[in-house]
N, CA, C and O of each residue as an XYZ file, in Angstrom:
656
protein
N       0.809     -1.164      0.037
C      -0.034     -0.079      0.062
C       1.125      1.209     -0.027
O       2.240      1.345      0.475
N       0.342      2.014     -0.859
C       0.949      3.490     -0.579
C       0.058      4.515      0.402
O      -1.075      4.217      0.781
N       0.656      5.627      0.720
C      -0.278      6.382      1.689
C       0.512      7.626      1.420
O       1.738      7.736      1.463
N      -0.676      8.861      1.040
C      -0.413     10.290      0.484
C      -1.027     10.911      1.743
O      -2.212     10.754      2.038
N      -0.089     11.680      2.526
C      -1.105     12.566      3.137
C      -0.958     13.918      2.826
O       0.128     14.492      2.745
N      -1.981     14.392      2.663
C      -1.955     16.163      2.096
C      -2.187     16.859      3.435
O      -3.093     16.561      4.213
N      -1.269     17.827      3.627
C      -1.144     18.509      4.671
C      -1.289     20.054      4.482
O      -0.360     20.622      3.908
N      -2.241     20.711      4.858
C      -2.454     22.122      4.461
C      -1.645     22.831      5.610
O      -1.730     22.597      6.815
N      -0.700     23.912      4.861
C      -0.035     24.881      5.801
C      -0.610     25.434      7.065
O      -1.747     25.887      6.939
N      -0.158     25.488      8.073
C      -0.767     25.653      9.288
C      -1.080     27.566      9.032
O      -0.782     28.240      8.047
N      -1.676     27.949     10.149
C      -2.479     29.547      9.871
C      -1.248     30.482      9.738
O      -0.231     30.565     10.426
N      -1.587     31.043      8.826
C      -0.603     32.296      8.597
C      -1.047     33.390      8.925
O      -2.259     33.491      9.119
N      -0.206     34.494      9.075
C      -0.182     35.872      9.423
C      -0.483     36.663      8.270
O       0.051     36.485      7.175
N      -1.421     37.622      8.544
C      -1.772     38.874      7.777
C      -1.404     40.064      8.525
O      -2.155     41.033      8.413
N      -0.474     40.150      9.199
C      -0.131     41.286      9.900
C       0.809     42.185      9.016
O       0.772     43.330      9.468
N       1.394     42.118      8.244
C       2.285     42.712      7.650
C       1.693     43.359      6.478
O       1.709     42.572      5.531
N       1.139     44.576      6.153
C       0.473     45.042      4.813
C       1.508     45.141      4.072
O       2.604     45.535      4.471
N       1.174     44.699      2.639
C       2.104     44.623      1.538
C       2.890     43.236      1.382
O       3.516     42.988      0.351
N       2.836     42.500      2.274
C       3.653     41.460      1.799
C       3.170     40.467      1.041
O       1.989     40.121      1.079
N       3.996     39.972      0.345
C       3.651     39.220     -0.873
C       3.208     37.648     -0.454
O       4.004     36.910      0.127
N       1.966     37.258     -0.786
C       1.402     35.906     -0.140
C       2.301     35.085      0.086
O       2.367     34.593      1.213
N       3.152     34.748     -0.835
C       3.984     33.775     -1.173
C       5.026     33.713      0.363
O       5.320     32.644      0.897
N       5.397     34.839      0.797
C       5.955     35.267      1.772
C       5.328     35.324      3.306
O       6.079     35.660      4.221
N       4.128     35.037      3.543
C       3.781     35.288      4.516
C       4.048     34.047      5.712
O       3.940     32.854      5.427
N       4.365     34.476      6.906
C       4.896     33.383      7.841
C       3.807     32.976      8.730
O       2.729     33.536      8.531
N       3.880     32.040      9.750
C       2.760     31.621     10.506
C       2.310     32.649     11.635
O       3.075     33.516     12.056
N       1.199     32.506     12.023
C       0.921     33.108     13.048
C       1.145     32.439     14.350
O       1.996     31.549     14.358
N       0.525     32.717     15.449
C       0.877     32.283     16.979
C       0.143     31.043     16.774
O       0.497     29.961     17.241
N      -1.023     31.262     15.968
C      -1.798     29.625     16.221
C      -1.292     28.532     15.265
O      -1.423     27.329     15.495
N      -0.604     29.137     13.989
C       0.000     28.188     13.353
C       1.421     27.611     13.876
O       1.989     26.701     13.271
N       1.989     28.249     15.127
C       3.305     27.925     15.301
C       2.888     27.058     16.625
O       3.705     26.372     17.240
N       1.587     27.171     16.963
C       1.392     26.169     18.054
C       0.869     24.957     17.347
O       1.348     23.881     17.704
N      -0.239     24.957     16.190
C      -0.686     23.775     15.867
C       0.265     22.837     15.091
O       0.167     21.614     15.191
N       1.132     23.406     14.364
C       2.334     22.245     13.541
C       2.983     21.622     14.344
O       3.170     20.462     13.978
N       3.483     21.916     15.435
C       4.294     20.848     16.357
C       3.260     19.977     16.939
O       3.583     18.818     17.202
N       2.001     20.399     17.188
C       1.009     19.588     18.059
C       0.337     18.524     16.748
O      -0.135     17.457     17.141
N       0.308     18.740     15.596
C      -0.325     17.838     14.491
C       0.614     16.791     14.391
O       0.308     15.600     14.444
N       2.305     17.444     14.177
C       3.102     16.396     13.874
C       3.087     15.324     15.167
O       3.174     14.116     14.947
N       2.990     15.769     16.311
C       2.950     15.156     17.537
C       1.816     13.923     17.272
O       2.027     12.710     17.292
N       0.676     14.563     17.045
C      -0.452     13.387     17.028
C      -0.092     12.554     15.862
O      -0.486     11.405     16.062
N       0.558     12.695     14.618
C       0.842     11.733     13.726
C       2.014     10.850     13.943
O       2.102      9.759     13.380
N       2.995     11.350     14.825
C       4.004     10.533     15.546
C       3.514      9.458     16.616
O       3.927      8.301     16.693
N       2.452     10.123     17.511
C       1.869      9.216     18.238
C       1.001      7.929     17.794
O       0.759      6.929     18.470
N       0.541      8.264     16.292
C       0.061      7.074     15.476
C       1.159      6.278     14.820
O       0.936      5.422     13.964
N       2.357      6.601     15.264
C       3.325      5.641     14.355
C       3.227      5.936     12.855
O       3.402      5.059     12.009
N       2.942      7.195     12.567
C       2.887      7.403     11.047
C       4.399      8.280     10.774
O       4.659      9.374     11.274
N       5.043      7.713     10.112
C       6.457      8.137      9.600
C       6.384      8.501      7.953
O       5.855      7.653      7.236
N       6.864      9.653      7.374
C       7.047      9.438      5.999
C       8.533      8.975      5.445
O       9.606      9.247      5.983
N       8.327      8.188      4.209
C       9.773      8.287      3.625
C      10.146      9.435      3.210
O      11.352      9.673      3.260
N       9.180     10.520      2.659
C       9.599     11.638      1.975
C       8.498     12.651      2.233
O       7.313     12.397      2.447
N       9.122     13.920      2.175
C       8.409     14.830      2.483
C       8.506     16.159      1.279
O       9.576     16.563      0.823
N       7.449     16.587      0.986
C       7.481     17.552     -0.280
C       6.636     18.564      0.113
O       5.576     18.388      0.712
N       7.069     19.557     -0.198
C       6.693     21.045      0.200
C       6.650     22.092     -0.807
O       7.507     22.325     -1.659
N       5.455     22.749     -0.590
C       5.649     24.033     -1.410
C       6.687     25.092     -0.917
O       6.919     25.113      0.292
N       7.255     25.866     -1.637
C       8.105     26.420     -1.045
C       7.845     27.986     -0.414
O       8.696     28.769      0.009
N       6.456     28.153     -0.498
C       5.875     28.967     -0.003
C       6.297     29.243      2.013
O       6.372     28.348      2.855
N       6.468     30.562      2.208
C       7.019     30.382      3.772
C       6.272     29.631      4.628
O       6.749     28.827      5.428
N       4.895     29.915      4.457
C       4.329     29.283      5.619
C       4.091     27.671      5.559
O       4.068     26.969      6.570
N       3.930     27.218      4.322
C       4.178     25.693      3.859
C       5.232     25.036      4.475
O       5.133     24.215      5.387
N       6.487     25.525      3.813
C       7.790     24.984      3.991
C       7.899     25.306      5.581
O       8.492     24.435      6.218
N       7.519     26.190      6.168
C       7.681     26.225      7.785
C       6.738     24.962      8.391
O       7.181     24.086      9.134
N       5.618     25.037      8.009
C       4.586     23.947      8.452
C       5.351     22.309      8.531
O       5.317     21.540      9.492
N       5.915     22.133      7.410
C       6.754     21.059      6.823
C       8.151     20.747      7.660
O       8.688     19.653      7.839
N       8.517     21.902      8.061
C       9.918     21.963      8.904
C       9.316     21.429     10.419
O       9.813     20.461     10.995
N       8.509     21.983     10.807
C       7.908     21.524     12.239
C       7.524     20.042     12.115
O       7.732     19.282     13.061
N       7.070     19.689     11.176
C       6.549     18.125     10.942
C       7.872     17.247     11.028
O       8.041     16.359     11.863
N       8.828     17.634     10.006
C      10.235     17.065     10.047
C      10.714     16.908     11.067
O      10.972     15.739     11.355
N      11.018     17.871     11.966
C      11.559     17.990     13.192
C      10.792     17.053     14.294
O      11.346     16.268     15.064
N       9.496     17.297     14.197
C       8.513     16.427     15.195
C       8.754     14.768     15.083
O       8.759     14.035     16.072
N       8.927     14.368     13.898
C       9.436     13.274     13.407
C      10.527     12.563     13.211
O      10.672     11.453     12.699
N      11.460     13.484     13.773
C      12.885     13.017     13.802
C      13.618     12.968     12.479
O      14.528     12.184     12.212
N      13.030     14.052     11.549
C      13.622     13.851     10.371
C      14.598     15.205      9.951
O      14.104     16.256     10.360
N      15.685     15.341      9.330
C      16.329     16.414      8.752
C      15.530     17.439      8.106
O      14.826     16.945      7.225
N      15.403     18.602      8.226
C      14.396     19.330      7.670
C      15.178     19.463      6.088
O      14.433     19.523      5.110
N      16.476     19.501      5.909
C      17.180     19.628      4.792
C      16.805     18.309      3.730
O      16.961     18.234      2.511
N      16.335     17.469      4.551
C      15.597     16.061      3.485
C      14.123     16.468      2.648
O      13.679     15.789      1.722
N      13.477     17.715      3.180
C      12.473     18.202      2.376
C      12.682     18.675      1.051
O      13.552     19.505      0.788
N      11.902     18.166      0.190
C      11.898     18.450     -1.016
C      10.918     19.438     -1.328
O       9.710     19.315     -1.125
N      11.553     20.527     -1.884
C      10.448     21.842     -2.448
C      10.202     21.822     -3.984
O      11.053     21.725     -4.868
N       8.884     21.932     -4.107
C       8.255     21.834     -5.376
C       7.777     23.030     -5.682
O       6.674     23.132     -5.144
N       8.063     24.039     -6.306
C       7.455     25.221     -6.747
C       6.135     25.058     -7.172
O       5.213     25.713     -6.687
N       5.970     24.109     -8.170
C       4.638     23.983     -8.931
C       3.366     23.736     -7.618
O       2.189     23.883     -7.949
N       3.671     23.401     -6.310
C       2.733     23.133     -5.843
C       1.764     24.506     -5.574
O       0.538     24.530     -5.462
N       2.706     25.618     -5.509
C       1.995     26.913     -4.948
C       1.255     27.161     -6.264
O       1.749     27.017     -7.382
N      -0.138     27.598     -5.957
C      -1.086     28.142     -7.259
C      -1.198     26.825     -8.064
O      -1.123     27.033     -9.275
N      -1.319     25.848     -7.807
C      -1.545     24.468     -8.336
C      -3.013     24.222     -8.585
O      -3.780     24.742     -7.774
N      -3.395     23.705     -9.309
C      -4.898     23.238     -9.490
C      -4.604     21.761     -9.176
O      -3.447     21.339     -9.181
N      -5.596     21.029     -8.921
C      -5.789     19.450     -8.708
C      -4.987     18.446     -9.595
O      -4.309     17.470     -9.276
N      -5.277     18.991    -10.801
C      -4.579     18.132    -11.781
C      -2.983     17.917    -11.673
O      -2.308     16.887    -11.692
N      -2.621     19.341    -11.548
C      -1.131     19.467    -11.071
C      -0.715     18.850    -10.062
O       0.316     18.186    -10.170
N      -1.500     18.922     -8.674
C      -1.091     18.327     -7.703
C      -0.886     16.535     -8.115
O       0.171     15.921     -7.970
N      -2.068     16.001     -8.599
C      -2.031     14.701     -8.868
C      -0.790     14.429     -9.860
O      -0.125     13.412     -9.661
N      -0.447     15.298    -10.925
C       0.706     14.884    -11.520
C       2.187     14.925    -10.691
O       3.219     14.345    -11.026
N       2.030     15.554     -9.828
C       3.372     15.571     -8.747
C       3.060     14.363     -8.177
O       4.062     13.704     -7.898
N       2.068     13.877     -7.925
C       2.080     12.698     -6.748
C       2.302     11.381     -7.801
O       2.881     10.368     -7.408
N       1.805     11.507     -9.104
C       2.385     10.456    -10.212
C       3.903     10.354    -10.335
O       4.394      9.270    -10.652
N       4.716     11.470    -10.092
C       6.189     11.616    -10.359
C       6.640     11.180     -9.145
O       7.868     11.095     -9.166
N       6.141     10.853     -8.048
C       6.762     10.390     -6.726
C       7.753      9.224     -6.792
O       7.418      8.229     -7.435
N       9.041      9.264     -6.133
C       9.583      7.937     -6.348
C       9.140      6.925     -5.889
O       8.687      6.984     -4.746
N       9.115      5.742     -6.560
C       8.106      4.551     -5.978
C       8.740      3.914     -4.544
O       8.117      3.163     -3.793
N       9.938      4.325     -4.369
C      10.707      3.650     -3.096
C       9.997      4.314     -1.773
O       9.994      3.778     -0.665
N       9.360      5.651     -2.107
C       8.861      6.118     -1.059
C       7.334      5.651     -0.830
O       6.544      5.994     -1.710
N       6.961      5.095     -0.021
C       5.693      4.478      0.239
C       4.613      5.434      0.901
O       3.438      5.391      0.535
N       5.098      6.376      1.977
C       4.517      6.968      2.887
C       4.955      8.315      2.227
O       6.181      8.326      2.117
N       4.305      9.586      1.694
C       4.722     10.539      1.515
C       3.741     11.756      2.172
O       2.525     11.599      2.061
N       4.281     13.033      2.892
C       3.831     13.845      3.004
C       3.803     15.169      2.310
O       4.885     15.750      2.221
N       2.737     15.745      1.802
C       2.908     16.777      0.692
C       2.158     17.867      1.562
O       1.156     17.796      2.272
N       2.970     18.841      1.258
C       2.634     20.380      2.368
C       2.139     21.126      1.091
O       2.813     21.100      0.062
N       0.912     21.814      1.173
C       0.325     22.707      0.197
C      -0.788     23.957      0.781
O      -0.789     24.412      1.925
N      -1.460     24.246     -0.040
C      -2.554     25.236     -0.092
C      -4.013     24.819     -0.657
O      -4.185     24.181     -1.696
N      -4.784     25.171     -0.009
C      -6.215     25.290     -0.782
C      -6.573     26.360     -1.496
O      -5.915     27.376     -1.270
N      -7.340     26.422     -2.213
C      -8.454     25.249     -2.349
C      -8.114     24.111     -2.745
O      -8.802     23.100     -2.606
N      -6.778     24.181     -3.396
C      -6.362     22.916     -4.042
C      -6.779     21.317     -3.218
O      -7.623     20.443     -3.415
N      -5.793     21.515     -2.340
C      -5.686     20.298     -1.498
C      -7.251     19.707     -1.120
O      -7.350     18.504     -0.879
N      -8.245     20.415     -1.082
C      -9.514     19.997     -0.798
C     -10.099     19.624     -1.856
O     -10.884     18.678     -1.791
N      -9.856     20.273     -3.058
C     -10.383     19.498     -4.414
C      -9.931     17.935     -4.686
O     -10.568     17.009     -5.187
N      -8.438     18.002     -4.109
C      -7.652     16.827     -4.581
C      -8.481     15.807     -3.377
O      -9.056     14.808     -3.810
N      -8.508     16.014     -2.289
C      -9.302     15.036     -1.391
C     -10.487     14.758     -1.805
O     -10.944     13.618     -1.722
N     -11.144     15.762     -2.306
C     -12.681     15.120     -2.709
C     -12.640     14.052     -3.864
O     -13.500     13.199     -4.085
N     -11.363     14.285     -4.622
C     -11.514     13.121     -5.706
C     -11.363     11.857     -5.319
O     -11.433     10.927     -6.124
N     -11.105     11.669     -3.847
C     -10.782     10.302     -3.471
C     -11.759      9.914     -2.256
O     -11.382      9.162     -1.357
N     -12.906     10.422     -2.288
C     -13.955     10.475     -1.037
C     -15.284     10.365     -1.653
O     -15.671     10.745     -2.758
N     -15.971      9.695     -0.590
C     -17.446      9.918     -0.864
C     -18.191     10.794     -0.077
O     -19.267     11.362     -0.265
N     -17.508     10.787      0.712
C     -17.680     11.824      2.162
C     -17.113     13.310      1.939
O     -15.913     13.582      1.990
N     -18.123     14.218      1.688
C     -17.577     15.621      0.716
C     -16.796     16.330      1.928
O     -17.293     16.339      3.054
N     -15.757     16.829      1.698
C     -14.857     17.446      2.707
C     -15.091     18.896      2.299
O     -14.725     19.274      1.186
N     -15.698     19.737      3.172
C     -15.993     21.076      2.677
C     -14.743     22.005      2.612
O     -14.478     22.815      1.723
N     -14.100     21.749      3.627
C     -12.796     22.205      3.609
C     -11.874     21.787      4.550
O     -12.110     21.496      5.723
N     -10.366     21.767      3.735
C      -9.324     21.314      5.053
C      -8.772     22.199      5.671
O      -7.930     22.785      4.991
N      -8.884     22.559      6.691
C      -8.487     23.795      7.630
C      -6.962     23.668      7.619
O      -6.340     22.647      7.327
N      -6.393     24.974      8.016
C      -5.050     25.077      8.168
C      -4.743     23.977      8.993
O      -5.505     23.505      9.837
N      -3.357     23.494      8.671
C      -2.612     22.139      9.576
C      -3.486     21.060      9.399
O      -3.157     20.031      9.990
N      -4.671     21.025      8.640
C      -5.400     19.733      8.599
C      -4.592     18.816      7.632
O      -3.847     19.218      6.738
N      -4.902     17.308      8.008
C      -4.187     16.190      7.418
C      -5.098     15.430      6.971
O      -6.077     15.157      7.666
N      -4.947     14.979      5.798
C      -5.840     14.075      5.190
C      -4.976     12.935      4.624
O      -3.973     13.163      3.948
N      -5.371     11.804      4.903
C      -4.925     10.503      4.398
C      -5.517      9.682      3.353
O      -6.683      9.312      3.492
N      -4.855      9.359      2.335
C      -5.230      8.489      1.078
C      -4.537      7.647      1.117
O      -3.327      7.876      1.148
N      -4.990      6.446      1.130
C      -4.239      4.953      0.878
C      -4.679      4.518     -0.635
O      -5.749      4.820     -1.163
N      -3.609      3.730     -1.233
C      -3.631      3.732     -2.591
C      -3.325      2.047     -2.560
O      -2.755      1.665     -1.539
N      -3.563      1.285     -3.308
C      -3.476     -0.140     -3.544
C      -2.138      0.021     -5.268
O      -1.598     -0.879     -5.911
N      -2.085      1.209     -5.399
C      -1.337      1.456     -6.767
C       0.147      0.718     -6.443
O       0.764      0.968     -5.408
N       0.633     -0.215     -7.458
C       1.999     -0.680     -7.596
C       3.209      0.575     -7.467
O       4.238      0.693     -6.802
N       2.577      1.324     -8.356
C       3.639      2.680     -8.489
C       2.847      4.056     -8.363
O       1.673      4.115     -8.730
N       3.343      4.883     -7.970
C       3.164      6.259     -8.037
C       2.207      6.678     -9.427
O       1.095      7.205     -9.409
N       2.798      6.375    -10.302
C       2.395      6.773    -11.168
C       1.004      5.883    -11.952
O       0.463      6.021    -13.049
N       0.807      5.107    -11.001
C      -0.782      4.624    -11.606
C      -1.803      4.878    -10.317
O      -2.686      4.070    -10.031
N      -1.607      5.898     -9.704
C      -2.368      6.448     -8.419
C      -3.382      7.191     -9.343
O      -3.158      7.915    -10.313
N      -4.576      6.806     -8.764
C      -6.072      7.314     -9.268
C      -7.139      6.824     -8.425
O      -7.095      5.942     -7.567
N      -8.261      7.656     -8.874
C      -9.520      7.488     -7.894
C      -9.945      5.938     -8.061
O     -10.797      5.640     -7.223
N      -9.603      4.915     -8.874
C     -10.187      3.680     -8.929
C      -9.259      2.840     -8.253
O      -9.605      1.671     -8.085
N      -7.704      3.352     -7.667
C      -7.027      2.507     -6.697
C      -6.731      3.389     -5.104
O      -5.884      3.004     -4.298
N      -7.480      4.420     -4.924
C      -7.034      5.037     -3.602
C      -8.362      5.539     -3.236
O      -9.319      5.705     -3.994
N      -8.278      5.814     -1.654
C      -9.590      6.567     -1.524
C      -8.911      7.129      0.083
O      -7.936      6.632      0.647
N      -9.640      8.137      0.510
C      -9.463      8.636      1.833
C      -9.803      7.723      3.158
O     -10.980      7.490      3.430
N      -8.988      7.337      3.779
C      -9.060      6.869      5.023
C      -9.199      7.233      6.306
O      -9.677      6.599      7.247
N      -8.689      8.430      6.255
C      -8.646      9.371      7.908
C      -8.376     10.930      7.515
O      -8.001     11.534      6.510
N      -8.641     11.154      8.422
C      -8.356     12.947      8.274
C      -7.984     13.210      9.802
O      -8.308     12.375     10.647
N      -7.370     14.260     10.120
C      -7.019     14.682     11.516
C      -7.076     16.724     10.959
O      -6.503     17.385     10.093
N      -8.019     17.003     11.967
C      -7.964     18.258     11.811
C      -7.955     19.045     13.277
O      -8.612     18.821     14.294
N      -6.809     20.200     12.943
C      -6.577     20.492     14.671
C      -7.455     20.709     15.658
O      -7.151     20.331     16.790
N      -8.842     21.425     15.398
C      -9.666     21.725     16.204
C     -10.459     20.386     16.794
O     -11.023     20.396     17.889
N     -10.417     19.166     15.858
C     -10.944     17.991     16.301
C     -10.010     17.089     17.132
O     -10.386     16.309     18.007
N      -8.536     17.338     16.672
C      -7.846     16.569     17.210
C      -6.794     17.063     18.452
O      -5.804     16.392     18.743
N      -7.131     18.276     19.114
C      -5.805     18.857     19.622
C      -6.704     19.076     21.200
O      -6.132     19.567     22.173
């Protein structure tokens, strides 16, 4: 089995007028939620083989909190610029290009795209993946290149307000 974890970046700050969206940092809630959600996954013995993130400041910062909380080097995080401003089809293409040796992948990015992707793999409509929300998709695909709605489904989600 393969496991894709879609993880939306933690809550970001809007406190600096004129700051580019790409450069927004996490706010206090984001700084609190990211390590707590990483701990939640660690407590469930969930360990990624690979972490891939949007390079936007709020996403990569969230990914670094998860890497640290799971005992991984933040330098191991692969940054994919295509995640920022992606459509669902772009994210699926990124997933289909993942290395097959990685069975469990954490993908850090943005809404509304991540919610759109998650809804392609569930019959239980998800109205919104909240900031620092995690959706786990399980797939029986032999290779990531074969990952699709016929062999993958949402099996769990963890949202900060429900989990902390």
